[in-house]
N, C-alpha and C positions, 0 to 999 in steps of 0.2 A: 390247591391244585391237585386233582385226583387222577390217578392212572385209570383210564376207562377200561372196563373189562374187555371190550371188543377191539380196542385200538392199540393196546400195549401188551400183547401176548408174547411178542418176541423180544429178545434181549436188546436189539438195536433200538426199537421203539421206546423201551423203558429207559435206556440211557439218554435218548434224546429228550424225553420228558424231564428226567432228573436234571439234565444240564440246563434246560429252560427254566425250571423251578428255581434252582440255586443261582442262576445268572440274574434273575429278577430279584431274589432275596438279598444278594450281596452287592447289587449295583449301587454305586455311590449316589446318594440323594443330595441335590444341591442344598447348601446351607447359606444363611445370611450371616456374613462375617461381622457385620455391625451388631447383630443380635448376640452373636457369640462373645464379642468383646464386651458388650454391655453386661452380659451375665458374668463373665470372668471378673468384671470390675467389683463384684460383690464379695469376692474371695479375699479375706483379710488375714488368713493364717498361712504362714510359710514355714518351710523347714529351716532349722538352724544350720550353721556352718558345720557343727559337729555331726548332725544328721546326714548332710550331704557327703561328708568325708566317710561316714560309716557305710554308705551305699557303694562308694567307689573304691573302698580299700581292697587290697590284693586278696585273692581267694586262696585259702589254705588247702593243702592236699587232703587233710582230714575232713574238711567240709565237703570236698568232692566225694570222698568215700561214703560219708554219712548220707548224702543225697542220692548216691548211686545204689545204696544197699537195698532199698525197698524194691522187691521183685515180685509183683503180683502173679500168682500162679496162673490166673486166667488171662493175663495180658497177652496181646498179640505181638509178634515180632515188630521191630521198628521199621522205618522206611527202607533201611538197607537190608532187611530180612534177618537181622540179628536179634535173638531173644534177649530180654533184659538180664536174665541170669548170666548169659555168656558175656554180655557187655560188662557186668560187674566184675567177673573174673578177669577181664582184660584191664579194667581200670585199677583193680587192686594188685595186679601182678607187678612185682618190683621193677621189671625191665621197662614197664610202661609209665612209671611214676613221673619221671622228669618231663616227658613229652606231653603228657596229659596236663600236668601242672602248668606247663608253658602255654599250651593251647588256650586254657581257660583264662589265664591272665593276659594273654595277648588280646583275647576277646574283650575283656573289661577295660583294658587300658588303651588299646590301639584300634578297637573296633575291627579287628581282623578275625573274620569268621571262616572256618572251613567250608568248602563248597556244599557238603551234605547238610550243613546247618541252614543253608539258605533255600532249601527245597522242602516242600511238604506235599502230602497227598491227602485230600479230603475223602473220607469214606463215610457212608451213612449207615447207622444202626437203627433197627426198629425199636421203638420205645413202647408203644401201646396202641390199641385200637386197630382199625382196618389197615392191612398192609398195602392196600391200594391207594391210601391217602398219604402223600409225601409229607404232609404236616405232622405225621406220626413218627417220623424218622428224625434222628439226631445226627447232625454232621460232626464228625471228629477228624481233626487234622493229625495225620501220622507224621512224625518227625524223627530225626535221628535220636537215638537214646541218649547220647552224650549231650546233645543240644537240650534235651529235656532236663537233664541234670543241671545244666547251666541256668536254664530259666527258673528252675525250682530255687536255686540259690539266690538269684536276683529278686525273685518274687518274695521270698522270705524276708530279704532286707527291706524291700519296699513296704511290705506290710508292717514291719516293726516300726518304721518311722512314720508311716501314714496314720497309725493309731494316735499320734500326737497332734494331728491336725484335723482329723475327721470328727465330726460331731458325734457324741455318744448315742444319738438317736438314729444313727445309720444302722440299718439292719441288713444282714446278708453280706457275704464276701469278706467277713471279718471273723477271726477265731472267737468262739463262744458267744456269738451274737447273731444267731440264726433267726430267720423270720418267725419260725414256729415258736421260739422262746418268747418273743415279743408279743405274739398274739395271745399267748396264755397268761400274760400279765395284764390284768384289767387296768392297772394304773397308767399304762402306756396310752390309754385312750382318753384320759381325763382332759388333756390339753392339746393333744396332737392328733392329726388325722393320718390314717394309713393310706398310702397311695399304692395301688396295684398296677403294674405295668405288664403288658404283653411282652414276653421275652423276645419275640420276633421283632417287635418294634423297638424295644429298649436296647438290645445288644447287637443284633445282627446287621443293623443298618447304620451303625455309628460311622460318621464321616471320618476318613483318615486324618484330617486336619484337626479334629476335635480333641482327641486324646493327647497328642503332643502339647497343644496349647494349654490344656488343663494342668498337665504335669509341670510344665514350665512355670505356670502361674503359682502353683503350690511350692515352687522352689526346688523341684527335683533337678539334679545336675543336667546341664545341656547334653553332656556326653551320654548319660544314661538314657535320655529321651531319644537322641539321635541314633544311637546304635541299635535301638529296637526296630528301626525301620526295615533293615534287611531281614529281620526275623518275624515281621508282622505277617 
């Protein structure tokens, strides 16, 4: 969908086109639950009880500090308008230690999330090509910085256990297993075909019922799957 030169010169028209473009992109597409269940029936690897306990164990304050420490110099303020450097100073201040530790562990054990964690604002950044083509922009959700720290911690735990059940031929979205590394290795093409997917089709239109069903089938704790819904 392109912003036409003559029809979208004013801000209001541009906003209307952006809204229409992403409304269509993120609109839930109907799925056949029978087909989904049939596909899930082929999954025969699940997490062990030790793995599930590892995901849901209490969060240490030191882990919060470690994940709050990265403060990219060029990063924009979070949804509340607070820069990541300022947020780290707050997280690391002795007077805030107990309340922050409590908030993070109430989130993981009680699914109790602060209101700012349940709000996001999607902004679009130009990637490449003509600025008049909305396909050349990347949507990014701005969230509260402390919520971002929480999701980093949980994502790190999920990745650690997922490596035990994901096929070694999975490329992308895993540490040290980028697509480019596989393409440069000729042996990868001997017995396996490479499938390229349009990221618009592969990721932006995933039905909300799909991911929870897959995670549950792999044996991720129900609490882990359920409490991600308010943060989705």
